[in-house]
N, C-alpha and C positions, 0 to 999 in steps of 0.2 A: 503494499500500499504505499502511495505517496506521502512523503512527509512535508508538512508544511514548513518546517524549520529548514530542511534542505532546499526547498524552493526559495525561500527568503534569503538564505545564503547567497544564492546564486544572483538575486536582485542586488545586493549590496557588491558582490564582485564585479558586476558588469557596470556599476555606477548609474543604475536606472532610477528613475523618480517614481514609477507605477508599476504594479502587477496585477493582472486580470485573470482570474479563474472562472471558466464557464465550462460544464459539463459538456463531453465530447470533443473537447480540444485540448491540446497541451497549453500549459501556462503561457501567457504572452506578458512581455513587460514592455514598458514605454521609456525610451532613453533619448533625450532631446528631441522631443515631439514624435519620434518613429516608433512604430510597434514592431517588435522582434519575438519571434519564437523561440522558446526555450527547448532545449534538448532533453525533454521528458516525454512519457507517453501522455495520451488523452485522460483527462480526468474523469472519473466517473461520479455520479451522484452521491454515492455512499462514500467515497474518498472526500468529496467536497463536505459532506455533512458532518465527517469525523474531523476535518481540519477545523471548522468552525466551533464544534464541540469541544476540542482539545483547547482552543483559545479563550473561551468564556465560561466553559463549565456547564453543568445540566441546568441550574436554575436560570441563568440568561438565556440559554438556548431554548427554554419554554417561552421566555419573553420573545425571542426572535421567531418561533414558529408562530406564535399568536400575533405579532405585528407584521410578520413578512418582511422587515427591513430592520436592521440595527447597526448603529454606528459604534465603535469602541477602538481601543488600541491595544497593541500587542508588542512585547519586547522579546528579543533573542537573549540568549545567555551571555552574548558578549556585548550587550547593551544597546544594540541597535533597535530603535522603535519604528513602529510602523502605525498609521490612522488606517482603521479597517472599516469597510461597509460591506455586511452580508447582506444578501437579498434573493429573492426568488424570481426566475424568470423561465417561462414554459414549464412551470411547475417543478423546476430543478433549481438547486441552490447556485448561485453566483457570488463571487468574493472579489472586492476591489481594495488594494492595498496603495497606500501612499507613503512613502519613506519619509520619516521625520528625522532631519539632521540632528545628530547629538549636540553639535555646536552653534549657539546663536551667533549669525554673522553681525558684524557692526553695520551700522547703517551706511558708513562709507564704501563698504565692500559691496553692497548691493546696487551701487550705481544710481541711488535715489537721489533727487535735487537736494541742495543743502537745506531749503526751507522745512524739510520733512524733519530733520534734526531739530530744528528750533519749535516745531510743535509739541516736542516732549517737555518743555518747559513752560507750556501753559498752566495756568492755576485751575483753571475750570472750564467746562463746557464739553461739546461732542465733537470728538474726531472720528470720521468715518473712512475706513479704507475698503474700496470696492473694485470689482472686476469679476471676470468668469471663473468657473472651478479651475483650480490650477494655476492662477495667475500670481502666486505669491503672497495672496493677503495674509496669510498666518505668519509667515516669515517676516514681513514687514511689521507687522503688530509685536512680535515677539522681539524684534530688534529694538522698537520704540520703548517696550516695556523695560528691556535690559539696560538701555540707557539711563532711564529714570533710576532703576535699581541702583546703578553705579554711582550717579550724581546727587540723588536726594534720599532723604530718610522720610519714606512714606510707608504707608499701609496700603499695599495694592492686592486687591481680590479680583480674581480671572474666574469667568464660567465659560467651560469649553465642552464640545461635543466631538469628539473625546479631546482631553487634554494633548496637546501636540509638544511643543517644546516644554521641557522641564526647566524650570527657571528657578536657581538657587538663591536664598536669601544673601545679600550684599550689603548695601546700606539700608535697603527697604526690607520690610516685612512682606513676605509673599503668601497668600493662600490661592491655590488653585483647585477649583472644584469641577468635577466632571459630571456631566449629566448622565443620568441612570444609575450612578454609582454612589457620588456625593449628595446629588439632589435629584429631584424627579425631572426638572425640566427647566429652561431658562426663566419662565415666568414664574416658578415657584422659587428660583433661586434669588430672582431680583426683588420678589416680595420681600424677602428677609434681609436684603445685604445692606441696606440703609441702618439697620439695627447693628451691624457688625464693625461700626467705625471706619469704613474706609476712606482713604483719600482719592485713590484712583480704582476705578472699575473697568475691566476688559469684559465684554459680552462677544461670544464666539460668532453670533450671528443674529441679526434681527429678523427673525423668521415670520412673525405673526404680530398681530394687533396689540396683544397683551405684551409680548416682548418690547416691542417697538416704544409702547407707551411708557413702560417702565425703564426703559433705557433712557428716553429724554427726560423723564422725571428726575433720574439720578442725575442728570446734568444740570437739571433746573434748580437741584438743591445744592449746588455748590461744589460738586464733585468733577474731576476730569474723568470723562467716559471715552472708551474707545469700542468700536464695534465694526462690524463688516456687513456689506450686502452684495447680491450678485447682480450689480449694475455696471453698465460700461463708461458711463461719464458722469460729471457732477448734476447736470440738469435731470438726467434720467433717475439719478439718486433721490433727489428732492421729490421729484414728482412720484416716485415709487412710493416713498415714506408719507405723502400726502393722501395718495389713491388708496392707501390700506384702509383709511377711515370714511365711513359713511359720509354722505355730502353734508349732512348737519353739523358734522364735527370738523370739517376741514378748515373753515376759518380760524378756529381755535388751535388745530395743530400747525397751521401756517406760522401763528404768532408763536407758539412755544418752539418752533423750529428755528425762526428767526432769531429768537432771543439766545438760543443755546448752541446752535451749530456753530463751529469754528473753522472747520476745513473739511474737504473732501478730497482724497488721494485715490484717483481711478487709474489702474495698473493693468498692463497685458504684456505678457512675456514674448520676446523674439528670441530665437536661436541665434547664437553668437557665430560669426565667420571667423573670427580671429583666434579662437580657442574653444574647445568644448565647453557646453554650459548654455545658460539662458540669462539674458538682461532685460529688465523691464523698461517699458516706455510708459510714460505716467503724465496724466493730466492733474494739475493743481487748482483747487479752488480754495481761495481764502474768504472768510465771511467778512467783508468791508461793509460799511454802512450801506453802500449801494446794492450789494448783494442782499444785505437783510430786509431793504425795501422791496427788491424785486420778490423775495419770498413771501412778505407780508401781504403784498398787493398782487399776487398770483401772476407775476410778469416774468415767469422762469425762462421764457424763450429768450429774454435778454442777457441771461448769464454768460454764454458763450461769447458773446461780444465783450462783456467786462473782462472775461479771462484773457481774451486777446489783446486787449488794450491797458491790461494792468501786469505786465511782465515784470517791470521795476519793481514790483511789491512781492515777487515770487511766484506768482500763477504762471500757468503755462497750459495750453491745450495739447491734446495727444501728437497732433502732427508737428508742433515745434519740438516736442520730445523725440520723435521719430528722426525727425531731420539731424537733431544733434547726434543721436547714437550711430547714425549712418557716417556723418562726417568725422566722428571719432574712429571709425572704422571696426565697429562693432557688430553691425547688422547688414544683411543684404539688401541691395538696393530693390531687386525686384518685389521682395516680400514687403520692403518699406512702401512702396508705391502702392501696391495691392492692398494692404491694410491701413492704408490711410483714410481720412474722411473725404479727402479730395485728391483722387489719383492723379487727375490730369494736371492740377496744380503741383502736386508732389513731384511728378515726372520731370516737370520743367526745373524744378528746385533742385533736385538731386542730380549733381553733374557727376556723370560717372568718374570713377577714380582714374582710369586710363587717361580721360580728357585732361583731369587736373594735372596728371603727372606730364603730359605732352605740353601743357601751358605753361608749367614750370621749367621745361628743359628749354622752350622758346625764349622766355624772358630771363631766365637764370635766376628768378625769383621764386619764392614759395608762392603757389596759387591759392588764392583764398575764394572760397565759394560765396556767392551771395544768399544770405539767409532770409 
């Protein structure tokens, strides 16, 4: 019978980010966005069942069978950790693993804009990190929390599903609560967290109206709160939060959000061309008085223009970030053009590297691309 530990050891050896197990197929890993077959036989449903049972035990397995979906974490004997989702598909068990690095990277090593580091110094308010699944949201949050942990003496409480990065106490006092084992769910944990004397709260994901409301309330009561959403830019993030609520409550939530929101970091990962790995391209929204007025008055459509005209403050749109990463030599030109919001404009902006080199040879000076 296939051993889940043996398969996961291969994931670490290959330097992969994800592993997927589906019945009737060999295990498949993802490395730098590409899917790669592992040299194992096809997995049977009984083997998939035994893998999940081994990782979570019989009591939580009963919960999994009842819910048909379960998030948890697992750790190998050598200390490598994985975020896991077990689920059913076509009446068979599927398992998805995400590698959790043991080391929390510094913000500088993530190639994030300098303004992100400054957000860790905020005394209060709501900071959101958004992006699609696998865009590095958890890593960015962990790096920000670790920076606070290094610089300040604070009480930090995180609520995660599951706990990903293990954050050790440094200057700060850290509590990490995992949904399902340490508390029932985000809403339940947030209901009591304000009685636990936190300075900083981190909510793994704003999934529903109750969690969203409690997260914003935490920021309203003078705490610094971090959370995530599966949205691709700042405008969509604000619209998503407001649209969660019924129409009769939307004016109230606009006011609450305008008063508490400090920043939105929306990121997407690109494969690096200079070395193996990924690099984020990032949109940054900072909540200036102009942005807060747009939220209160339901003029969200004006926010992209505010971002574009406020680069001196540290704001940037995704296309600004894409072009910067291209000219630094980190990402591919074709992918940069394809994934930009305005491919025709981006194609004209991103002068091919060979043309820049040719210009440098002709002039004897370093060619500078117009941005």
